[in-house]
VOTORRO-53035 format. One record per residue (C-alpha): residue in one letter; x, y negated, z negated. Coordinates in nm, 4 decimals, m for minus. Each point is the difference from the previous one (the first is absolute). Layout:
// VOTORRO-53035
aa, east, north, up
a, X, Y, Z;
...
This chain:
// VOTORRO-53035
aa, east, north, up
m, 11.6396, 3.3300, m2.5413;
w, 0.1564, m0.0074, m0.3468;
t, 0.3117, 0.1868, 0.1205;
k, 0.0825, m0.2972, 0.2235;
d, m0.0055, m0.2433, m0.2907;
r, 0.3359, m0.1737, m0.0484;
f, m0.0010, 0.0691, m0.3742;
f, m0.0484, 0.3728, 0.0682;
k, 0.2935, m0.0001, 0.2413;
y, 0.2311, m0.1720, m0.2484;
a, m0.1126, 0.2262, m0.2862;
t, 0.0550, 0.3109, 0.2124;
g, 0.3436, m0.1216, 0.1055;
i, 0.1027, m0.0728, m0.3591;
l, m0.1266, 0.3411, m0.1139;
i, 0.1986, 0.1769, 0.2725;
v, 0.3155, m0.1935, m0.0919;
l, m0.0446, 0.0899, m0.3693;
v, m0.0450, 0.3687, 0.0870;
i, 0.3154, m0.0073, 0.2122;
i, 0.1948, m0.1720, m0.2805;
f, m0.1258, 0.2612, m0.2479;
f, 0.1254, 0.2894, 0.2117;
l, 0.3277, m0.1743, 0.0756;
g, 0.0344, m0.0575, m0.3746;
q, 0.0409, 0.3735, m0.0402;
i, 0.3288, m0.0465, 0.1848;
g, 0.1924, m0.2097, m0.2522;
f, 0.2937, m0.0963, 0.2187;
f, m0.2318, m0.1521, 0.2630;
l, m0.1575, m0.2552, m0.2337;
a, 0.3166, m0.0714, m0.2023;
p, 0.1117, m0.2944, 0.2219;
f, m0.3514, m0.1490, m0.0122;
k, m0.0113, 0.0296, m0.3801;
k, 0.3373, m0.1739, m0.0183;
l, m0.1267, m0.2747, 0.2316;
i, m0.3163, m0.0547, m0.2061;
t, 0.1992, m0.0048, m0.3258;
t, 0.2458, m0.2513, 0.1457;
l, m0.2741, m0.2345, 0.1239;
f, m0.2347, 0.0346, m0.2984;
f, 0.1835, m0.2173, m0.2540;
p, 0.0821, m0.2937, 0.2323;
i, m0.3601, m0.0080, 0.1246;
i, m0.1471, 0.0125, m0.3523;
i, 0.2333, m0.2698, m0.1348;
a, m0.0489, m0.2183, 0.3084;
g, m0.3766, 0.0479, m0.0348;
l, 0.0095, m0.1261, m0.3589;
f, 0.1943, m0.3123, 0.0963;
y, m0.2212, m0.0468, 0.3070;
y, m0.3064, m0.0588, m0.2160;
i, 0.1936, m0.2193, m0.2437;
l, 0.1485, m0.2249, 0.2714;
r, m0.2865, 0.0022, 0.2516;
p, m0.1926, m0.2940, m0.1547;
v, 0.3123, m0.2193, 0.0151;
v, 0.0739, 0.1010, 0.3607;
d, m0.3646, m0.0567, 0.0989;
l, 0.0133, m0.3475, m0.1530;
g, 0.3197, m0.0866, 0.1855;
s, m0.1302, 0.1388, 0.3313;
r, m0.2701, m0.2690, 0.0013;
f, 0.2675, m0.2610, 0.0685;
m, 0.2628, 0.1962, 0.1952;
p, 0.0505, 0.3243, 0.1973;
r, m0.0429, 0.3073, m0.2190;
t, 0.3535, 0.1255, 0.0632;
i, 0.1466, m0.3318, m0.1178;
s, m0.2244, 0.0130, m0.3075;
i, 0.1283, 0.3492, m0.0859;
l, 0.3636, m0.1020, 0.0435;
i, m0.0508, m0.3065, m0.2213;
v, m0.1562, 0.2192, m0.2712;
f, 0.2979, 0.2383, 0.0204;
v, 0.2438, m0.2927, m0.0246;
l, m0.1891, m0.1420, m0.2998;
i, 0.0127, 0.3391, m0.1736;
l, 0.3752, 0.0310, 0.0623;
g, 0.0453, m0.3581, m0.1189;
g, m0.2007, 0.0751, m0.3127;
f, 0.2169, 0.3026, m0.0766;
y, 0.3123, m0.2086, 0.0625;
l, m0.1131, m0.2740, m0.2390;
l, m0.1052, 0.2593, m0.2566;
g, 0.3389, 0.1651, 0.0304;
t, 0.1792, m0.3351, m0.0258;
f, m0.1714, m0.1088, m0.3209;
t, m0.0671, 0.3321, m0.1731;
g, 0.2035, 0.2538, 0.1975;
n, 0.2957, 0.0096, m0.2384;
k, m0.2296, 0.0326, m0.3011;
i, m0.2085, 0.2791, 0.1574;
t, 0.3088, 0.1820, 0.1318;
g, 0.1671, m0.0271, m0.3391;
q, m0.3071, 0.1321, m0.1798;
i, m0.0319, 0.2912, 0.2442;
s, 0.3693, 0.0852, m0.0401;
d, m0.0107, m0.0198, m0.3800;
l, m0.3266, 0.1918, m0.0205;
t, 0.1339, 0.2743, 0.2284;
k, 0.3120, 0.0367, m0.2147;
e, m0.1871, m0.0035, m0.3289;
m, m0.3006, 0.2138, 0.0963;
p, 0.1712, 0.3398, m0.0677;
q, 0.1094, m0.1244, m0.3441;
n, m0.3462, m0.1448, m0.0605;
v, m0.1649, 0.3321, 0.0843;
e, 0.2443, 0.1869, m0.2258;
k, m0.0514, m0.2467, m0.2852;
t, m0.3780, 0.0232, 0.0387;
s, 0.0282, 0.3796, m0.0128;
e, 0.2090, m0.0198, m0.3187;
m, m0.2476, m0.2385, m0.1625;
t, m0.2867, 0.2337, 0.0883;
t, 0.1906, 0.2963, m0.1445;
e, 0.0733, m0.1895, m0.3229;
f, m0.3637, m0.1009, m0.0286;
i, m0.1129, 0.3615, 0.0400;
e, 0.2549, 0.1272, m0.2536;
d, m0.0686, m0.2773, m0.2542;
n, m0.3719, 0.0666, 0.0096;
n, 0.0380, 0.3803, m0.0135;
y, m0.1904, 0.0744, 0.3206;
n, 0.0561, 0.3729, 0.0349;
l, m0.2411, 0.0707, 0.2826;
f, 0.3024, 0.0758, 0.2162;
s, 0.3730, 0.0393, m0.0364;
v, 0.1939, m0.3209, 0.0592;
e, 0.3112, 0.1958, 0.0941;
q, m0.2019, 0.2016, 0.2475;
v, m0.1303, m0.3170, 0.1611;
k, 0.3547, m0.1380, 0.0150;
d, 0.1333, 0.3171, 0.1629;
r, m0.2764, 0.0013, 0.2581;
a, 0.0526, m0.3684, 0.0765;
i, 0.3764, 0.0517, 0.0416;
n, m0.0568, 0.2998, 0.2266;
y, m0.2550, m0.1937, 0.2014;
l, 0.2329, m0.2986, 0.0455;
g, 0.2849, 0.2366, 0.0859;
n, m0.2105, 0.1631, 0.2687;
i, m0.0853, m0.3418, 0.1422;
a, 0.3686, m0.0972, 0.0083;
a, 0.0935, 0.3285, 0.1689;
s, m0.2801, m0.0443, 0.2495;
i, 0.1226, m0.3507, 0.0848;
q, 0.3560, 0.1253, 0.0509;
n, m0.1174, 0.2853, 0.2210;
n, m0.2229, m0.2215, 0.2104;
i, 0.2276, m0.2938, 0.0764;
m, m0.0794, 0.0273, 0.3715;
t, m0.3721, m0.0067, m0.0749;
i, 0.0446, m0.3160, m0.2074;
v, 0.2084, m0.1620, 0.2760;
s, m0.2686, 0.0952, 0.2510;
m, m0.2677, m0.1508, m0.2256;
i, 0.1936, m0.3272, m0.0316;
t, 0.0429, m0.0076, 0.3780;
s, m0.3732, 0.0555, 0.0466;
i, m0.0822, m0.2859, m0.2390;
a, 0.2415, m0.2303, 0.1843;
t, m0.1577, 0.1000, 0.3323;
v, m0.3474, m0.0763, m0.1345;
l, 0.1134, m0.3440, m0.1203;
v, 0.1408, m0.0770, 0.3457;
v, m0.2992, 0.1344, 0.1959;
v, m0.2790, m0.1545, m0.2128;
p, 0.0519, m0.3632, 0.1158;
f, m0.0254, 0.1034, 0.3661;
v, m0.3143, 0.2082, m0.0593;
l, m0.1464, m0.2822, m0.2089;
f, 0.0681, m0.2530, 0.2784;
f, m0.1996, 0.2011, 0.2545;
f, m0.2769, 0.0678, m0.2532;
l, m0.0363, m0.3731, m0.0604;
r, 0.0213, m0.0858, 0.3690;
d, m0.2311, 0.2681, 0.1400;
g, m0.2139, 0.0973, m0.3004;
h, m0.3049, m0.1786, 0.1437;
k, 0.0089, 0.2380, 0.2978;
f, m0.0531, 0.3090, m0.2154;
r, m0.3779, m0.0308, m0.0336;
p, m0.0698, m0.0397, 0.3759;
f, 0.2333, 0.2940, 0.0638;
m, m0.1888, 0.2240, m0.2435;
l, m0.3372, m0.1063, 0.1426;
r, 0.1040, 0.1502, 0.3340;
f, m0.0416, 0.3451, m0.1565;
i, m0.3547, m0.0715, m0.1207;
p, m0.3042, 0.0295, 0.2321;
e, m0.1120, m0.3415, 0.1243;
k, m0.3454, 0.0389, m0.1532;
h, 0.1666, 0.0290, m0.3425;
d, 0.2385, m0.2938, 0.0428;
a, m0.1814, m0.2108, m0.2607;
e, 0.0144, 0.2761, m0.2628;
g, 0.3638, 0.0775, 0.0808;
n, 0.0969, m0.3665, m0.0186;
r, m0.1738, m0.0338, m0.3354;
l, 0.1764, 0.3102, m0.1349;
l, 0.3445, m0.1236, 0.1077;
k, m0.0710, m0.3447, m0.1472;
d, m0.1037, 0.1531, m0.3325;
i, 0.3122, 0.2204, m0.0118;
d, 0.2225, m0.2985, 0.0777;
k, m0.1744, m0.2114, m0.2650;
t, 0.0335, 0.2780, m0.2590;
l, 0.3728, 0.0457, 0.0652;
f, 0.0600, m0.3753, m0.0045;
t, m0.1904, m0.0436, m0.3268;
y, 0.1787, 0.2869, m0.1732;
i, 0.3571, m0.0606, 0.1210;
v, 0.0081, m0.3792, m0.0339;
g, m0.2006, 0.0052, m0.3233;
q, 0.2129, 0.2696, m0.1632;
f, 0.3191, m0.1761, 0.1100;
m, m0.1158, m0.3276, m0.1586;
v, m0.1050, 0.1795, m0.3198;
a, 0.3406, 0.1738, m0.0158;
c, 0.1813, m0.3341, 0.0375;
v, m0.2099, m0.1588, m0.2754;
d, 0.0638, 0.3033, m0.2239;
g, 0.3743, m0.0331, 0.0568;
i, 0.0006, m0.3734, m0.0760;
l, m0.2045, 0.0475, m0.3181;
m, 0.2212, 0.2884, m0.1151;
y, 0.3102, m0.2131, 0.0659;
l, m0.1425, m0.2798, m0.2141;
g, m0.0854, 0.2519, m0.2717;
y, 0.3442, 0.1647, 0.0137;
t, 0.1654, m0.3421, m0.0213;
i, m0.2111, m0.1084, m0.2974;
i, 0.0794, 0.3146, m0.2011;
g, 0.3699, m0.0219, 0.0936;
l, 0.0321, 0.3228, 0.2008;
k, 0.3247, 0.0397, 0.1942;
y, m0.0053, 0.0327, 0.3815;
a, m0.3429, m0.1672, 0.0157;
i, 0.0216, m0.0886, 0.3717;
v, 0.1005, 0.3473, 0.1196;
l, m0.2539, 0.1763, m0.2213;
a, m0.2749, m0.2367, 0.1196;
l, 0.0947, 0.0664, 0.3650;
f, m0.0355, 0.3717, m0.0720;
v, m0.3511, m0.0677, m0.1328;
i, m0.0904, m0.1801, 0.3249;
i, 0.1102, 0.3033, 0.2037;
t, m0.1919, 0.2534, m0.2088;
a, m0.3060, m0.2237, m0.0518;
i, m0.0847, 0.0468, 0.3688;
i, m0.1424, 0.3302, m0.1260;
p, m0.3344, m0.0884, m0.1639;
l, m0.0641, 0.0689, m0.3709;
l, 0.2982, 0.2294, m0.0633;
g, 0.2657, m0.2171, 0.1675;
p, 0.0492, m0.2602, m0.2760;
i, 0.0241, 0.2756, m0.2622;
l, 0.2715, 0.1787, 0.2001;
g, 0.1753, m0.3315, 0.0567;
v, 0.0438, m0.0645, m0.3712;
v, 0.1888, 0.3278, m0.0697;
p, 0.3498, m0.1426, 0.0754;
a, m0.0826, m0.2990, m0.2214;
l, m0.0906, 0.2344, m0.2866;
i, 0.3324, 0.1827, 0.0371;
v, 0.1954, m0.3274, m0.0019;
g, m0.2088, m0.1379, m0.2857;
a, 0.0512, 0.3098, m0.2150;
t, 0.3774, m0.0513, 0.0065;
q, m0.0237, m0.3748, m0.0552;
d, m0.2343, 0.0057, m0.3003;
p, m0.2297, 0.2786, m0.1281;
y, m0.2821, m0.2529, m0.0319;
m, 0.0569, m0.1212, 0.3561;
m, m0.1962, 0.2986, 0.1331;
v, m0.3041, m0.1165, m0.1970;
k, 0.0419, m0.3519, 0.1393;
i, 0.0237, 0.1370, 0.3558;
l, m0.3181, 0.2026, m0.0468;
i, m0.1772, m0.3092, m0.1352;
v, 0.1118, m0.1963, 0.3091;
l, m0.1258, 0.2834, 0.2226;
v, m0.3401, 0.0053, m0.1712;
i, m0.0376, m0.3791, 0.0277;
v, 0.1005, m0.0014, 0.3687;
q, m0.2338, 0.2902, 0.0790;
q, m0.2875, m0.1783, m0.1717;
l, 0.0710, m0.3141, 0.2017;
e, 0.0192, 0.2050, 0.3195;
s, m0.3199, 0.1958, m0.0642;
n, m0.2111, m0.2940, m0.1154;
l, 0.1432, m0.2915, 0.1970;
v, 0.2537, 0.0751, 0.2750;
s, m0.1614, 0.2992, 0.1739;
p, m0.3558, m0.1445, m0.0080;
l, 0.1289, m0.3261, 0.1520;
i, 0.2098, 0.1660, 0.2713;
l, m0.1760, 0.3286, 0.0771;
g, m0.3424, m0.0544, m0.1545;
n, m0.2072, 0.3139, 0.0481;
k, 0.0509, 0.0234, 0.3752;
l, 0.1296, 0.3575, 0.0099;
h, m0.2556, 0.1425, m0.2479;
l, 0.2441, 0.2563, m0.1417;
h, m0.0590, 0.1434, m0.3451;
p, 0.3179, 0.0157, m0.2150;
l, m0.0517, 0.3729, m0.0627;
t, m0.0175, 0.0593, 0.3765;
v, 0.3283, m0.1871, 0.0472;
i, 0.1746, 0.1984, m0.2760;
l, m0.1169, 0.3343, 0.1413;
l, 0.1083, m0.1051, 0.3499;
l, 0.3468, m0.0955, m0.1245;
l, 0.0423, 0.3236, m0.1974;
v, m0.1028, 0.2242, 0.2898;
a, 0.1924, m0.1950, 0.2657;
g, 0.3091, m0.0183, m0.2209;
s, 0.0024, 0.3741, m0.0659;
l, m0.0419, 0.0774, 0.3713;
y, 0.2115, m0.2630, 0.1749;
g, 0.2048, m0.1755, m0.2683;
f, 0.0554, m0.3761, m0.0001;
i, m0.1233, m0.0475, 0.3580;
g, m0.3238, 0.1769, m0.0914;
i, m0.0474, m0.2335, m0.2968;
l, 0.0693, m0.3008, 0.2223;
i, m0.2520, 0.0823, 0.2740;
a, m0.2672, 0.1906, m0.1965;
v, m0.2231, m0.2962, m0.0874;
p, 0.0054, m0.1709, 0.3435;
l, m0.0658, 0.3319, 0.1770;
y, m0.2889, 0.0724, m0.2346;
s, m0.1378, m0.3500, 0.0625;
i, 0.0204, 0.0530, 0.3774;
l, m0.1769, 0.3361, m0.0292;
k, m0.2697, m0.1619, m0.2129;
v, m0.0520, m0.2756, 0.2600;
m, m0.0206, 0.2561, 0.2821;
i, m0.2587, 0.2119, m0.1825;
k, m0.2034, m0.3106, m0.0833;
n, 0.0023, m0.1175, 0.3635;
f, m0.0784, 0.3438, 0.1413;
y, m0.2912, 0.0358, m0.2424;
h, m0.1288, m0.3459, 0.0966;
f, 0.0292, 0.0889, 0.3689;
y, m0.1765, 0.3336, m0.0598;
r, m0.2933, m0.1722, m0.1749;
l, m0.0314, m0.2611, 0.2744;
r, 0.0043, 0.2679, 0.2665;
n, m0.2691, 0.2069, m0.1733;
s, m0.2193, m0.3001, m0.0761;
g, 0.0229, m0.1059, 0.3635;
């Protein structure tokens, strides 16, 4: 009888749990601890998941010749050693650039604002009042400063949370790398035995999609950062290393990331030389052309089959709803959903044809 089917039992159980959670959700204080727990665990798991896919190929290679745990520890030691060597040879330069850039950024922003105001006044753009814009900007910055002063404890709490995440991530990552291969068999336990083949295929496709996107986007971001550093160095932009590192961080976001990453460079360039902004934009265009026509096709190919317009819409919607985290996970979540729909449709057609 269909009511005795294992899938039906699991589905019924999940539905009952969701109904209970919904009703308990009407009592805010009951779910508050659970929301706090989920929020606390979310960031370490997401960050560890990203590094899991990046480091898994190296760990898998090492585990062919030694126990997996030893392979993981060696990879961790190599990473720490790499950071140590990087800090030894370039640490002072990077630290100095960060310190100088941090000190000069407020003056750079103010100088850029003054240059923009002069440009508007010199060219008689009367679409809006310059003084009005100034007043609003001053009020806005004043409100931000007041907000920071009134929320010192919130800022301290945020810094503590970031420090906690940085401490927890390596431990979560270690267990992901050690026991990640057990995830698929564990999930298959919740799928009826007669559908094991379909379930295994679905989980394989999801894993392949995540691996392709995360590792591919990470490699593209690194190449973008290196190319931007070379471009910044050639045109003589100050703080080239730090600004290129910022590009690597933002370039993890597809399409829009490199554009966001060049904003600090434009601010610095505007104060260094008015024509430097043009040079920076030329470097950006050249790097984006190289990425679109050479780097991305070589690394990612067309494996994800995502239209650029789809990606932009996903980023806009996810960003407006969930901020930076939404932007970060929108594309991989969409890719997973696409894989699931494709597999379910394939399974449905096979079932009907049989």
